[in-house]
N, C-alpha and C positions, 0 to 999 in steps of 0.2 A: 941764052935761055935759062941758065942756072940762076941768074939774077931775077928773072920773072918768077921762078919757082919759089925763091925766098920771099919775094913780095907777096905771092899768093899765100904762102904759109903764114906770113905775118898777118895778113888780112883775116884768114880763117881763125887764127889765134885770137885776134881782137874780137871776133864774133863770139867765140867761146867765152872769153872773159866778160863779155857783155851779156852772157847767159842767153844767147839766142838759141832757139831750138835746133835740133839736128836737121829737121826738115827745112827750116829757113836757111841754115848753113849750106845745105845741098842745093837749094834753089839759087842762092847767091853764087856759089861756086859754078853752077851751070851758066849763069849770066856772065861770070868772068870768062868762062871757056868760050862763050859766044862773043866775047869782047863787046858786050852790050852795056855801055856806061849808063844809058837811059834806064835799062832794066835794073841795074844795080841800084841806081838812085831811087827808082820806084819801090824796090824791095826795102831799102833802108828807111824811106819815109814811112812806109806802112809799119815796119818793125818799131820805129821810134814812137809812132802813135800808140801801138799796142803796149809798149813799155811805159809810156807816159800815163796811159789809162790805169795800168797796174799800180803805178806810183800814186795816182790820185785815189785809187781804192784803198791803199794803205794809209794815206793821209786821212781819209774819212774814218777809218777805224781808229786812228789816233785821236781824232776829234771826239769820237764817241767815248773813248776812255777818259779823255780830259773832262768831258761833260760829267761823267759819272763821278770822277774824283772831285770836281767842283761841288756837285750835289752832296757828296759825303762830307766834304770839308765844311759846308754850311751847317751841318749838324753838330759841329764841334761847339763846346761851351762858348757862348757869346755870339754864335752864329756867324762868325767872321771867317773869311777865307784867308789863309796865310799866303801872302804873296810869295811866289816862287817855291812853295812848299813841295818837297819831293818825299814820297814814302816808298 
């Protein structure tokens, strides 16, 4: 049983490191307690989708910043964009 507790703590630590919410972690722990592998997988798939959507949101924000930088760089003398320019 001690070994199961260690595995459980490792899993919960992984969820915390992945920045899963406390609510999600509680739900996942409950699914572990019920030994519901199907429930754990369902929760993980849903969490992955949420985190992927957040990643895409951040990517869209970066695209907007890149577009603004591009527009500003076009205003430089000669109207050329410097390739790989970082400011």
